[in-house]
Steps between C-alpha positions, in 0.01 A plus 500: 500500500563184704450180295171323584675176593655675803170640632430201731832571674409865556150427631430651843568292813130480580453289187652218704262293710506597867637855452254755638518846660632352826815366331563810286711689756736218606545395138566859394775527762676214322442654157257221407240688300490298176512134405858522374613644834397172668675293234823694568455504879780248549575319826768633735598146587373143516427272794654162421324207669575129513234233512567240772305186588568549874676748728804272546598590145494876576745726681418786736493831311392338172186592305306180452177350369377206708175310564387535864194383695374733780465309832450770768417870548678698771393850612747713697400722791461874437624617159718195437500309173252234387667169411388206294702185575525288185669169421683392185482158333739337751365666814730803540310789660524861383326807647329726244511833688275801441546835677226756541216263406226347719538158342176492302670564168770239570244240605309555176817451295632211706215272626612225739566163343498624139828505305615834359799604291690777680768733356724715718832543676586221745632643828555374853359641825666329795477128421197543272506534121275778379385690191392856586215630286519240219524661156241263355264227617321279242288185494679362193875486444493557125452876509742537789776309324465748216610773744840358590646820357268788590548862391510777759370828355549859613186600694333807641261520795169327425646239265603140554732270310204284398304794363791635297589153368142446384492837321836430335366166373196677356714766337726241337190341341447836319852490353484352151831414325663784306737495200868470593698826507832355618752411229475119448872435540512687830186325624657160432838597648341620823258204515219740580135387483240677287341812653175332611685201647748731676215682675360170625838363611603819678221440748625144562817348634671459161532873467864610444507483118141624483574808711808575291290483184234735644769740624659494155162583341476810720857607427457442127181710497679780682813486284294484182281799596800714602682409181195594293499839673867546413451387138195723460688795645781458247249530217343816639604844379607737774665841499880510505605746771840668498566764763763771476573517876392861543246419774690220671794733544285735712388233751543589865630178658655467849747238374650389172362187338644166608660270245188282501275803440718622211498151350118481526457848344728398211299180440173695508636772271606233249150343509323835460700578187348196325173494304387181678345606831713440809379238745747512790487419870702714741566285805651672800515461875329740737687830478711406197385803300242366253307830498805694375551251218130526412524882491804484272300275266199733502720803431644323195142475371433868572829603336380312190176701495276233655310444825551247780270355765578332832239257634493424875279238670365732773409866527739548792793362300400711198510816717836400641642448151361831379661684789837326450510547122394866525779568751771327294388655169445850643776656292406341168184696418314172436129503591404206722132448592320271744174328399308267730140386532452766765555790257170654387358806331719779361825359637442174317391676180814710508723192524308320224541805274872518578549135405304553177682813387841377618565773756536229769820304439473235772189377685511296819195316627296191566287315244323831445774602254384225261124548511319539168449873558878559525659579164866581439658710230801269470539236772818308423615354837310331784672429830322252729604500864460196726445294186389190691178684586411512131452192286632454149145547369473841662837597352379403154195725541725796578672455167183600320521860631764631264452571131786254470580237761686680780821372647448329837731503804374291794657531844500268798654544844480127573838340426441173315753217467640473149361147472145630544513821297423314177188347655350835591641738239585278206369756250728776625863599484632555854721768654617450860604770743736306723679796659371737769541878463743668744344644815239226542476438875546138617212373712586364843326158503450315830323179598303528825303234689126563514534464879658847496203662327450728801852641450429543128180700572699716746764568235222578254357756741838676530540490121162668445562756775811600304275597207573201281260249345491121499342193342374191682435206267296191591471180295119494480187714544308309771589227744436145381415261782720234342801726454707685753563796273495867582195678357513857373159593643579366848845665506349827374245494785778450758727769358211744455413453867857611577557771238148615404439668165872496418440142374331406172423164340532370143431153362379353173142434618425868560301691238740681264387848612547407869843355428606805298381739773699313765810497280470871430479575873829319539665656192401850624637423846165529679538135609830401656452123492362287216386151596467289188521167326733452203279732295773761564769278352543731204413853401528691829764771527500688831854632576403582861412134568821354645380200705356175364366232733412168335312264731546124463773572249585130471171452312611718209729416210829684453381693195195627686696592813744692281221689326342592834834612640538720194210721619749664743841644434359733236606824661821637654425365851630173644243223458436179692315179414395275791415141408280362780536122509309225677662238723476192279724568198578250227854482362381670181341785702823546700707517183257741340508744793878473518524592131279803559746624762796421281414664168281763336572379146155418362636293212699277734198465730281405205741224401517377862120513527477278194740253661334504844131499420455421137401838369205573727383850423754541218256335264188493706403812684169480314500871430247615242659486159737208464356158587717283718582158359240268639650164406872553447716532811838673502697175453290421191535855372877482522512154339226524237476869405810497272348200314161676472667820382689315223186308402294819479768664286506201266122495476482868401796489260393178331124547492503876442205621704381165637344352190482127447378218723734557794458876470122465538559285809728771637219755463289278725787495747512880511126520567520221757757691706329835432791661322232685303729796437713259298200361317398845380832524317421185302217663307732610224702177497 
């Protein structure tokens, strides 16, 4: 249970003055639902201003604070701007310019003949100095001079900088000091402020050391929780599994295993033979053969007289896995069942009975395979596919299903740079599949200007007439008036007008049953074209889909582009990926698209993505399961994570279960950053 002293931080957002139903939606979009969320809603940047006594001391383009006296109002014809001419202390005149206003509001703020303090960017229009839409206007200079360094916060529609700043100030007043969890010597060496002071300073100009300290807190909490999982796992009693090879020798595989696959199987086999339950991550690029390695692992369990289960994040992916595993294991005599939430009645009862009496060796399914009603005779290995969809807490719950803690093999198709693997999977041993099986078709990747979209649609028509299927990916669901981004719904409407019912639509805002029905139409081949957002990034395997169109490709990171491209090239046919680009490309975008043409090595692309954009979706796709780091950026992760990892190790080894004064403070840290799955492991320590 969360300590009482943290409850004010976890109070709902509406406990803050001024937060009502009208603000709930825009705040929710920013993830600001509790008091602590506001405290950790750190500025993107700061506006630095300089106070000047008159405009002669300022330069054009500079943000200034200056005392001005309004002397004249000027209204433009038509929809032109409203201007307030104002003089400084020595008679220099500056136009305070307001667009889209009738002047009433400006007149109220700036009455003629009365001095006001004005903050804003000094520009020049012709021969006239001007400040367009002043940031602040105040009667007294004292408050204004306190805003010489003003934070600029991330916003969503319906929020203003002033509103967010006021809520942050309120939230900080709810943050009482907490005991120190950072080792005193390290704290002194880094010259970091105390936690409460760091929160305050991070919202002000003197923020570099404060932000480092807050990032370190987050990394320490993560490292500590993952290390507690690993330590706890070592103390658990699992079932040693030693296979004799009789089933693996009967596998029907189109190709022999690659060196990387054999190496991974050997590592897994070594882990399974131990009494301590395996906790291993199998990391492999799209098409690198993770499923074969997982099947080899599950057959080792069956050879040893035990059962195995494969957990997939979606029903469609579970069905695909079941079909693939059944085909590959057809000559082994192993019984493989499929269990999803859709299974009812006698069919479901039959599967439940088979798991209970042991006649089912391997079960594939969604969360349904771990419901309370599902009981196994001897579950000894759990394989989790698309591991990033499942949090560490969920993985710990699965461990309760066996009479003894089952071995766990997690798989991810998202290549992760080595520097970041520790941050996400610090509790696991890692195997990497860095070779591609023979016969994997290269994907022809081309960059095409969006001006040629008509040609692309024509090529798409010919592609579909030839009996093949295609994807069309857009960067968002609906058009945003402030963004020139393609929208899936608008593109779907256009393509449906051209191709009729051959087109289907999938995005994350659809109800799950609607989304699943649309996906199944595509998987069965009833729909020839799937228009989607990045919801299809993982877990879709349609061999007949050989064309991928990614609109506004420059808006995506390399890792995401690579995952999307990996939806094609899964059959024997030649596949193509068209990256539709806009006209205005940054240098980073150009380099990114060039790399996509140049290589299909996901691990290299992941490293380049880290270099080019600072990790983007590598650590922050905000999938359900793993929380993205909210405070620490990639540069801080690379610099501070090794320190946090060593500190966490020292804390556990020296304090043996987090006892003592610093250990108690560390418990608060785990609760503060909601690493509750780590806290649960402290109960015995």
